[in-house]
Structures are given as C-alpha cells and as structure tokens.
C-alpha positions as CSV (number, residue, x, y, z in Angstrom):
1,X,-34.0,76.4,-158.6
2,X,-35.8,78.2,-155.8
3,X,-37.3,80.7,-158.2
4,X,-39.1,77.9,-160.1
5,X,-40.4,76.5,-156.9
6,X,-41.8,79.8,-155.9
7,X,-43.5,80.3,-159.3
8,X,-44.9,76.7,-159.2
9,X,-47.0,77.6,-156.2
10,X,-48.9,80.3,-158.2
11,X,-48.8,79.3,-161.8
12,X,-48.5,76.4,-164.2
13,X,-45.1,76.5,-166.0
14,X,-44.5,75.0,-169.4
15,X,-40.8,74.9,-170.3
16,X,-39.5,73.4,-173.5
17,X,-36.1,71.9,-172.7
18,X,-33.8,68.9,-172.9
19,X,-31.8,70.0,-169.9
20,X,-31.6,67.2,-167.4
21,X,-31.6,69.5,-164.3
22,X,-34.7,71.3,-165.5
23,X,-36.5,68.1,-166.3
24,X,-35.6,66.6,-162.9
25,X,-37.7,69.2,-161.0
26,X,-40.7,68.9,-163.3
27,X,-44.1,67.5,-162.1
28,X,-44.8,66.1,-165.5
29,X,-43.0,65.6,-168.9
30,X,-44.7,65.9,-172.3
31,X,-43.4,65.0,-175.7
32,X,-44.3,64.3,-179.2
33,X,-43.4,61.0,-180.9
34,X,-43.8,59.8,-184.5
35,X,-44.6,56.2,-185.3
36,X,-43.0,54.4,-188.3
37,X,-46.2,55.1,-190.4
38,X,-45.7,58.9,-189.9
39,X,-48.5,59.4,-187.4
40,X,-47.6,61.8,-184.5
41,X,-48.8,61.3,-181.0
42,X,-48.6,63.4,-177.8
43,X,-47.3,61.5,-174.7
44,X,-47.1,62.5,-171.1
45,X,-45.7,61.1,-167.9
46,X,-46.5,62.5,-164.4
47,X,-43.6,62.3,-162.0
48,X,-43.5,61.5,-158.3
49,X,-41.8,63.8,-155.8
50,X,-39.0,62.2,-153.8
51,X,-38.2,63.2,-150.3
C-alpha cells in the first residue's frame, strides 16, 4: 500500500471499507452505531502505529 502511504503525507484520506487490509493501515476508524432505542451515534477510535 505504498501509494496510500505517499498520499497520507499530503492529504487526509477517508475511505469507506470493510476490508481488513485497508483498515489495518488506517490511523483512525470511524463508524455509526444504533442503540436499541433507535438513536444513532458516531464512534471513532484512533489507532497506534506498530514498529
């Protein structure tokens, strides 16, 4: 994924995916969840870089 690494240096990328390989290189994950009462909420998780 060298192309994505190059783009990351100059831009913020927002990619909608469920592909594990794409999600594995992300800096943060964002999602929408819905509670039992029908209220939607946005959630996010910043990821740490390994190695």
